[in-house]
C-alpha positions as CSV (number, residue, x, y, z in Angstrom):
1,M,166.7,49.3,55.6
2,G,164.0,49.9,58.2
3,K,164.4,52.7,60.7
4,T,165.0,52.0,64.4
5,I,162.7,54.1,66.5
6,G,162.8,54.7,70.3
7,I,159.5,55.3,72.1
8,L,158.9,56.4,75.8
9,T,156.1,57.6,78.1
10,S,156.9,60.5,80.3
11,G,155.3,62.5,83.1
12,G,152.1,61.2,85.0
13,D,150.5,58.0,83.8
14,C,147.0,57.9,82.3
15,A,144.7,55.5,80.5
16,G,145.3,55.0,76.8
17,L,149.1,54.9,76.9
18,N,149.3,51.2,76.1
19,A,146.9,51.6,73.3
20,T,149.3,54.3,71.9
21,L,152.3,51.9,72.4
22,R,150.4,49.1,70.7
23,A,149.5,51.2,67.7
24,A,153.0,52.4,67.2
25,T,154.5,49.0,67.4
26,L,152.1,47.5,64.8
27,R,152.7,50.5,62.4
28,A,156.4,50.4,62.9
29,A,156.4,46.5,62.1
30,Q,154.1,47.0,59.1
31,S,156.9,49.2,57.5
32,G,159.8,47.1,58.4
33,C,160.9,49.3,61.3
34,T,162.2,48.3,64.8
35,L,160.5,50.0,67.7
36,V,162.5,50.2,70.9
37,G,160.7,50.7,74.0
38,I,162.6,52.8,76.6
39,R,161.8,52.1,80.4
40,N,160.9,54.8,82.8
41,G,161.0,57.8,80.5
42,T,164.3,59.7,80.3
43,L,165.5,57.7,83.4
44,G,165.9,54.7,81.0
45,L,168.2,56.8,78.7
46,M,170.3,57.9,81.7
47,S,170.9,54.4,82.9
48,R,173.9,52.4,81.8
49,P,173.3,50.3,80.0
50,P,170.1,52.0,78.7
51,E,167.0,50.3,80.0
52,V,165.1,49.3,76.8
53,E,163.1,46.4,75.4
54,R,162.1,45.6,71.8
55,M,158.5,46.3,71.1
56,E,157.2,43.0,69.4
57,P,153.9,42.8,67.6
58,A,153.3,39.4,69.1
59,R,152.7,41.0,72.5
60,C,150.5,43.7,71.2
61,D,147.1,41.7,71.3
62,A,143.7,43.3,72.0
63,Q,144.4,42.8,75.8
64,M,146.9,45.5,75.6
65,L,144.3,48.0,74.5
66,R,142.5,47.4,77.9
67,L,145.4,48.0,80.1
68,G,145.7,51.2,82.2
69,G,148.9,52.7,83.0
70,T,152.1,52.1,80.7
71,I,154.0,48.9,80.3
72,L,157.2,50.9,79.8
73,G,156.8,52.7,83.2
74,T,157.2,56.5,83.3
75,T,158.6,59.3,85.5
76,N,157.4,62.8,86.5
77,K,160.4,63.9,88.5
78,G,164.1,64.5,87.9
79,N,164.4,67.2,85.3
80,P,167.5,65.9,83.3
81,F,168.6,69.6,82.8
82,R,168.8,69.9,86.6
83,Y,169.0,66.4,87.9
84,P,169.4,66.2,91.6
85,Q,172.8,64.5,92.8
86,P,173.6,62.5,96.0
87,D,175.5,65.5,97.4
88,G,172.6,67.9,96.9
89,S,173.8,69.6,93.9
90,F,172.3,69.5,90.4
91,A,173.7,68.4,87.1
92,D,172.8,68.5,83.4
93,R,172.5,64.9,82.3
94,T,171.0,65.6,78.9
95,G,174.2,64.7,77.2
96,E,173.8,61.2,78.6
97,I,170.4,61.0,77.0
98,A,171.8,61.9,73.6
99,E,174.7,59.5,74.0
100,A,172.1,56.6,74.7
101,Y,170.2,57.6,71.8
102,R,173.1,57.2,69.6
103,A,174.4,54.2,71.1
104,L,171.1,52.5,70.5
105,G,171.2,53.5,66.8
106,L,167.9,55.4,67.0
107,D,166.9,57.2,63.8
108,A,164.2,59.0,65.9
109,L,162.5,59.2,69.3
110,I,158.7,59.3,69.9
111,G,158.0,60.9,73.3
112,I,154.6,60.6,74.8
113,G,154.0,63.2,77.4
114,G,152.1,66.3,78.6
115,D,153.3,69.9,78.0
116,G,156.1,69.8,80.7
117,S,157.6,66.5,79.3
118,L,157.3,67.5,75.7
119,E,159.0,70.8,76.3
120,I,161.9,69.1,78.0
121,L,162.3,66.6,75.4
122,R,162.2,69.2,72.7
123,R,164.9,71.1,74.3
124,I,167.0,68.1,74.6
125,A,166.4,67.3,70.9
126,Q,167.2,70.8,69.9
127,I,170.4,71.0,71.8
128,H,171.7,67.5,70.9
129,G,170.4,67.1,67.3
130,L,168.0,64.3,68.0
131,N,165.0,63.6,65.7
132,L,161.9,63.9,67.9
133,V,158.1,63.3,67.4
134,G,155.7,64.2,70.2
135,I,152.4,62.6,71.2
136,P,150.2,64.6,73.8
137,K,148.9,62.8,76.8
138,T,147.5,64.2,80.0
139,I,144.3,63.8,81.8
140,D,144.3,67.7,82.2
141,N,143.9,68.2,78.5
142,D,145.9,71.4,78.6
143,V,148.4,70.7,75.8
144,A,148.3,73.5,73.3
145,L,147.2,73.0,69.7
146,T,145.2,69.8,70.3
147,E,141.6,69.4,71.2
148,A,142.1,66.2,72.9
149,A,145.1,64.4,74.7
150,I,145.2,60.9,75.7
151,G,143.8,60.1,79.0
152,H,141.4,63.0,79.4
153,S,138.3,61.3,78.2
154,T,138.8,58.3,80.7
155,A,139.4,60.8,83.5
156,V,136.1,62.6,82.8
157,A,134.3,59.4,82.6
158,T,135.7,58.4,86.0
159,A,134.7,61.8,87.6
160,T,131.2,61.5,86.0
161,E,130.8,58.0,87.4
162,A,131.7,59.5,90.8
163,L,129.0,62.0,90.6
164,D,126.7,59.3,89.6
165,R,127.5,57.3,92.7
166,L,127.5,60.5,95.0
167,Q,124.0,61.6,94.0
168,P,121.9,58.7,95.6
169,T,123.8,59.0,98.9
170,A,123.6,62.8,98.8
171,A,119.8,62.4,98.4
172,S,119.5,59.8,101.0
173,H,121.2,62.0,103.7
174,S,120.2,65.5,102.6
175,R,123.9,66.5,102.0
176,V,125.9,68.8,99.8
177,M,128.6,66.6,98.1
178,V,131.9,68.2,97.1
179,L,133.8,66.4,94.5
180,E,137.5,67.5,94.1
181,V,139.0,66.7,90.6
182,M,142.5,67.0,89.1
183,G,143.5,69.2,86.2
184,R,146.3,71.2,87.4
185,D,145.9,74.7,86.2
186,A,143.0,73.9,83.8
187,G,139.4,73.1,84.6
188,H,138.7,70.7,81.7
189,I,137.9,67.7,83.8
190,A,135.8,69.7,86.2
191,I,133.7,71.4,83.6
192,A,133.0,68.3,81.4
193,S,132.2,65.9,84.3
194,G,130.1,68.6,86.0
195,I,127.9,68.9,82.9
196,A,127.8,65.1,82.3
197,G,127.1,64.3,85.9
198,G,124.5,66.8,86.6
199,A,126.4,69.0,89.1
200,D,124.7,72.2,90.6
201,V,128.0,74.1,91.0
202,V,131.2,73.9,89.1
203,L,134.3,75.9,90.2
204,I,137.2,76.2,87.8
205,P,140.5,78.1,88.0
206,E,139.6,80.0,84.7
207,I,136.6,81.8,86.4
208,P,137.2,83.5,89.8
209,W,134.6,82.4,92.2
210,R,132.8,84.0,95.4
211,L,131.0,82.2,98.0
212,A,127.8,84.4,97.9
213,P,126.6,83.3,94.5
214,V,127.4,79.6,95.4
215,V,125.3,80.0,98.6
216,R,122.4,81.7,96.8
217,H,122.4,78.8,94.2
218,I,122.2,76.2,96.9
219,E,119.4,78.0,98.5
220,R,117.6,78.1,95.4
221,V,118.1,74.2,95.0
222,R,116.6,73.8,98.5
223,A,113.8,76.2,97.8
224,S,112.9,74.1,94.7
225,G,112.2,71.1,97.0
226,R,115.4,69.2,96.4
227,N,117.3,68.1,99.5
228,F,120.9,67.6,98.1
229,A,123.5,69.4,95.8
230,L,126.5,68.3,93.9
231,I,129.5,70.5,93.5
232,V,132.7,69.9,91.5
233,V,135.8,71.9,92.2
234,A,139.1,71.8,90.2
235,E,142.1,71.2,92.4
236,A,143.7,74.5,91.3
237,I,140.8,77.1,92.2
238,A,142.0,79.7,94.6
239,D,140.1,80.7,97.7
240,E,138.1,83.9,97.5
241,D,141.2,86.0,98.3
242,G,143.0,84.6,95.3
243,H,145.3,82.3,97.4
244,Q,145.8,78.9,96.1
245,I,145.5,76.1,98.5
246,L,148.6,73.7,98.6
247,Q,149.9,70.9,100.5
248,D,153.4,69.4,101.1
249,D,153.9,65.9,99.7
250,A,156.4,63.4,101.1
251,Q,159.3,65.0,99.3
252,G,158.4,68.3,100.7
253,R,157.1,69.7,97.4
254,R,154.2,72.0,97.2
255,R,151.2,70.5,95.3
256,Y,147.6,71.3,94.9
257,G,145.3,69.7,97.4
258,G,142.7,70.4,100.1
259,V,140.5,73.0,98.1
260,G,137.5,70.7,98.2
261,H,137.6,70.6,102.1
262,H,138.0,74.4,102.0
263,V,134.8,74.9,99.8
264,A,132.8,72.3,101.8
265,A,133.6,74.1,105.2
266,A,132.7,77.5,103.8
267,I,129.3,76.3,102.4
268,S,128.5,74.4,105.7
269,D,129.2,77.5,107.6
270,A,127.2,79.8,105.4
271,T,124.2,77.5,104.9
272,G,124.2,75.1,107.8
273,A,124.1,72.2,105.2
274,E,125.8,68.9,106.0
275,T,128.7,68.7,103.5
276,R,130.9,65.6,102.6
277,V,134.1,65.8,100.3
278,T,135.4,63.2,97.9
279,V,138.9,63.7,96.5
280,L,139.4,61.5,93.5
281,G,143.0,61.9,93.0
282,H,144.9,59.4,91.0
283,V,141.8,57.2,90.6
284,Q,141.3,59.5,87.6
285,R,144.6,58.5,86.0
286,G,144.0,54.6,86.5
287,G,141.8,52.0,85.1
288,S,141.0,50.6,81.7
289,P,140.8,53.3,78.9
290,D,137.4,54.2,77.6
291,A,136.7,53.8,73.8
292,R,137.7,57.4,73.0
293,D,141.1,57.1,74.6
294,R,141.7,53.9,72.8
295,L,140.9,55.3,69.5
296,L,142.9,58.4,70.2
297,G,145.8,56.4,71.2
298,A,145.6,54.3,68.2
299,A,145.4,57.2,65.8
300,F,148.2,59.1,67.5
301,G,150.6,56.0,67.6
302,V,150.1,55.4,63.9
303,H,150.5,58.8,62.7
304,A,153.6,59.4,65.0
305,V,155.3,56.4,63.2
306,E,154.2,57.9,59.9
307,L,155.9,61.2,60.6
308,V,159.2,59.4,61.4
309,L,158.8,57.5,58.2
310,A,158.3,60.8,56.3
311,G,161.4,62.4,58.0
312,R,159.1,65.1,59.6
313,F,160.5,65.8,62.9
314,D,160.0,68.3,65.6
315,R,156.3,67.8,65.4
316,M,153.5,66.9,67.7
317,V,150.6,64.8,66.4
318,A,147.3,66.4,67.5
319,W,143.4,66.1,67.1
320,W,141.7,68.9,65.6
321,N,138.3,69.3,64.1
322,R,137.8,65.4,64.1
323,R,141.1,64.8,62.2
324,V,144.5,63.7,63.3
325,I,146.9,66.3,62.2
326,D,150.5,67.3,63.3
327,V,151.8,70.7,64.5
328,P,155.2,72.2,65.3
329,L,156.5,71.4,68.7
330,A,157.9,74.9,68.8
331,K,154.3,76.3,68.9
332,V,153.4,73.8,71.9
333,A,156.2,74.6,74.2
334,H,155.6,77.2,76.9
335,R,151.8,77.3,76.1
336,S,148.9,75.6,77.7
337,R,145.2,75.3,76.6
338,T,143.0,76.1,79.6
339,V,139.1,76.4,79.6
340,D,137.8,79.2,77.7
341,P,135.5,81.3,79.9
342,H,133.6,82.2,76.7
343,G,133.8,78.8,75.0
344,P,131.0,76.2,74.3
345,L,131.3,74.1,77.5
346,V,131.1,77.2,79.8
347,A,128.1,78.4,77.7
348,T,126.5,75.0,78.0
349,A,126.9,74.9,81.8
350,R,125.3,78.4,82.2
351,G,122.5,77.3,79.7
352,L,121.8,74.4,82.1
353,G,121.7,76.7,85.2
354,I,124.9,75.4,86.7
355,C,126.5,78.0,89.0
356,L,130.1,78.8,88.1
357,G,130.7,80.9,91.3
358,D,130.7,84.3,89.4
């Protein structure tokens, strides 16, 4: 008899999730398994009845590859270990998730998420005896033990396109253009798009920056006869005193935001240059996935189902040295993969003459 496999997307959305769902659906059907899609991440398993839908191969045509977001929906709030209650208290609702897993007759669960989501899912699986396989997705590309996560490539392409569009207007008005990109505590999007988009300055959280080297670099650009400069800043960089710049969201939570304006103001004050700031924000998550994210999603979705068929659980699929592999989820939890200050991208940026602020 074929297995019944659950699949969900958790955490922030990104491009390539639907390509992953499509691949898992087609591979499961090929092996005689039933794939059950769980709506809205763990929230779908906490609902009664659980919010699910059968993933049918008939709906998984090529158009699904091109869709951004996730057809199952997702959530990046409400930790089920400490879920907020109406009276202001918190409750552990992970038992409800395990109960739904068993009520649905699942033989395994495939969780598609970033490092935070995968850590939570693994804790639930370990405590309640669930069979779990993880798939890494995050535009930040900070999941440990994989060179690539779903969504990162499209985010870099989006940031690069933004630089392509900012360059002509920067030149037309003799301006310094500052592009603030996402990435949480990692500078992968910033360094990759900065190189690809011809930035003059790239500031990432892994390399502390100072204003003076940035100002000197902009002055050298001016002295060379060029009337504009492009600067990429990762949202998590601190100010020169080491203080991170945060903003309150609508729910009163502290989030990264505003560092682009801080950098632009500091440069304007120091150089007299006219500066403008573009904050890409969630534009980096949306849109149709590029070819690499479609390929990665397809490879990850297929391999995740094959791990279930082989009975190999508590694993995460990964991309390493141009191959799809799988690694222990235990080695992924509580770790992140940030930009190596001595790695090839940083070396490339320095070799191109890009200022990194140090």
